[in-house]
PAGUVO-956936 format. One record per residue (C-alpha): x, y, z; residue in one letter. Coordinates in steps of 0.05 Angstrom, whole numbers, padded with zeros to 5 digits, always signed. Last residue first. Example, Ala and Ser with C-alpha at 12.3 -4.5 7.8 and 13.67 -1.06 7.14 Angstrom:
% PAGUVO-956936
+00273-00021+00143S/+00246-00090+00156A/
//
This chain:
% PAGUVO-956936
+00366+00218-00406L/+00304+00247-00364W/+00271+00180-00376S/+00196+00179-00399E/+00131+00162-00356S/+00137+00240-00327R/+00131+00271-00395E/+00072+00225-00413A/+00033+00250-00358T/+00000+00221-00291A/+00047+00161-00297L/+00106+00178-00247L/+00079+00226-00194Y/+00013+00201-00211G/+00030+00135-00181G/+00019+00160-00114G/-00050+00188-00132F/-00075+00124-00161Y/-00038+00078-00117A/-00059+00112-00051S/-00132+00109-00070V/-00125+00038-00086R/-00089+00020-00022D/-00140+00053+00018E/-00200+00026-00022E/-00168-00048-00004R/-00168-00031+00068L/-00239-00001+00068T/-00261+00068+00074I/-00321+00094+00107R/-00372+00152+00105D/-00387+00152+00028P/-00395+00078+00026N/-00367+00039-00041S/-00314+00091-00041L/-00293+00120-00114A/-00221+00109-00144P/-00198+00170-00175A/-00223+00185-00245A/-00254+00256-00223G/-00185+00280-00198F/-00151+00272-00267Q/-00173+00337-00297A/-00138+00374-00243A/-00073+00350-00261P/-00044+00291-00217V/+00008+00287-00155S/+00038+00360-00147G/-00020+00371-00094T/-00045+00440-00071T/-00093+00458-00022V/-00129+00528-00023K/-00151+00580+00028K/-00092+00632+00002D/-00070+00646+00076D/-00083+00577+00101G/-00042+00547+00042H/-00052+00464+00058V/-00002+00420+00020K/-00028+00352-00003V/+00011+00289-00017L/+00019+00270+00055P/-00056+00282+00062A/-00076+00219+00019P/-00132+00244-00035I/-00207+00223-00029L/-00259+00229-00078V/-00327+00258-00089T/-00362+00257-00159R/-00413+00297-00189T/-00367+00342-00234G/-00322+00398-00214S/-00296+00353-00160T/-00315+00349-00084A/-00250+00331-00054I/-00246+00292+00009E/-00178+00300+00044Y/-00143+00244+00070Y/-00106+00219+00136R/-00113+00273+00181I/-00085+00248+00246L/-00107+00228+00316L/-00066+00169+00314D/-00128+00117+00331G/-00183+00161+00308R/-00151+00173+00239D/-00181+00230+00207V/-00215+00244+00141W/-00224+00320+00126V/-00290+00343+00087D/-00308+00379+00028A/-00250+00405+00003V/-00265+00443-00066T/-00254+00418-00136G/-00198+00406-00187A/-00176+00480-00195V/-00120+00483-00244K/-00044+00490-00225G/-00029+00439-00268D/-00007+00392-00210A/-00082+00398-00181G/-00112+00457-00140I/-00166+00444-00089A/-00202+00501-00067Q/-00216+00506+00011F/-00283+00500+00035G/-00258+00453+00090R/-00185+00467+00101P/-00188+00482+00170D/-00125+00524+00180P/-00081+00504+00242D/-00073+00530+00311D/-00148+00516+00330S/-00134+00438+00315A/-00180+00410+00268V/-00239+00375+00303S/-00256+00308+00336L/-00320+00293+00374D/-00364+00294+00313T/-00321+00236+00285A/-00377+00221+00228V/-00379+00294+00197R/-00300+00291+00211L/-00290+00238+00165P/-00279+00168+00183V/-00213+00123+00190L/-00217+00080+00250R/-00280+00050+00241N/-00303+00029+00307H/-00293-00032+00345G/-00264+00002+00409E/-00196-00017+00395A/-00198+00006+00323D/-00227-00021+00261I/-00197-00016+00191D/-00248-00022+00144P/-00269-00084+00104T/-00251-00101+00027D/-00192-00138+00054A/-00124-00132+00020R/-00115-00140-00055E/-00048-00101-00060A/-00036-00043-00104W/+00001-00022-00164A/+00003+00051-00187A/+00075+00056-00179P/+00081-00004-00227G/+00017-00040-00246I/-00053-00032-00226G/-00077+00000-00290S/-00120+00055-00258L/-00062+00103-00255L/-00045+00084-00326A/-00116+00108-00353N/-00119+00057-00409G/-00070+00006-00444T/-00017+00010-00391P/+00051-00019-00419I/+00073-00082-00378L/+00153-00095-00373P/+00177-00162-00402A/+00179-00220-00354G/+00166-00272-00401D/+00177-00256-00475F/+00138-00226-00529K/+00153-00153-00516Y/+00121-00090-00481A/+00069-00136-00447P/+00001-00110-00439V/-00034-00064-00388A/-00106-00052-00354G/-00125-00125-00346T/-00077-00153-00307V/-00106-00221-00276P/-00113-00231-00199V/-00090-00304-00186L/-00129-00338-00142A/-00102-00350-00073E/-00074-00419-00040A/-00062-00402+00034R/+00010-00396+00066P/-00017-00378+00119A/-00087-00383+00147T/-00133-00333+00172R/-00185-00339+00223T/-00243-00292+00244S/-00253-00274+00315G/-00255-00199+00310D/-00181-00194+00339R/-00155-00246+00288L/-00141-00317+00302V/-00080-00342+00263F/-00084-00410+00223T/-00012-00438+00207K/+00005-00478+00138P/+00064-00516+00141E/+00127-00482+00117P/+00135-00472+00037L/+00199-00504+00016P/+00267-00473+00029P/+00289-00463-00025F/+00247-00445-00090G/+00176-00441-00092V/+00162-00427-00166L/+00086-00437-00195R/+00083-00444-00270E/+00040-00401-00316P/+00023-00431-00383N/+00001-00375-00429P/+00054-00338-00402G/+00079-00299-00339D/+00113-00339-00283T/+00077-00346-00211V/+00111-00342-00147L/+00085-00387-00094P/+00086-00345-00049Y/+00066-00278-00030G/+00057-00289+00044E/+00080-00353+00087R/+00141-00350+00049K/+00175-00300+00100D/+00172-00366+00150E/+00217-00405+00104S/+00272-00357+00100R/+00268-00344+00180L/+00275-00419+00194Y/+00328-00433+00143Y/+00368-00370+00169V/+00357-00389+00240L/+00383-00462+00228V/+00444-00435+00193A/+00455-00390+00252F/+00448-00443+00302F/+00501-00487+00264A/+00545-00426+00258W/+00536-00415+00332F/+00551-00486+00351A/+00613-00488+00308Y/+00637-00423+00342L/+00626-00459+00412T/+00665-00522+00391L/+00724-00474+00371Q/+00721-00434+00434A/+00718-00502+00477A/+00777-00534+00449D/+00799-00572+00390V/+00873-00575+00364Y/+00914-00616+00415P/+00849-00650+00442T/+00797-00631+00489F/+00824-00560+00506A/+00796-00519+00562G/+00856-00506+00593I/+00918-00509+00549D/+00944-00582+00529M/
//
């Protein structure tokens, strides 16, 4: 027999390969089980929804201690959030949903959001992480960049939606996250900074997300000087979803 062989057909290399296969199978099972701590069990559509777990089963609940001292258990029982702004296109489970009102507020498709905690993101010092410059008085727009406050806000249709009232910054990353738009009506809304282009020479900001008339229906904040995690998702869903749902032409296929 060769060196390392236990029998004429089993050697150390073969045993190592089998051990690796066994380890890899256990690892895949473990990771597949752990990724079911969020979003499971799945729930079917229809009048009698079923809860689907699949294989492997849900892991044992684990309690995590968060930075503020509160705890979160996962997986956890969560109430179903009903879809009220859309109806099924056809009478079978899994049929696509058709918005019944403002598609950007329907909570489906590209305008969907997660029901995250209705509390603001907190930085390492215990302060609200995302705030307007009127609150973060120690910060300012870089001198080399145009200060957009006072600029006109132009919608996707080229019409004026309002005026930039303030800039919301991330105290942790020192970045502009939102532009606060005072609409032509009486409302003030936020639009995510990545969806906006600032034109310093023309003193305006533009977006291809939604037409000017739709700015006024954007989700409002419960507190004018702070934004919660859930509100962040809803604001992003509204303006992000506009690229597909803002107009009927965008919602239809090209072919």
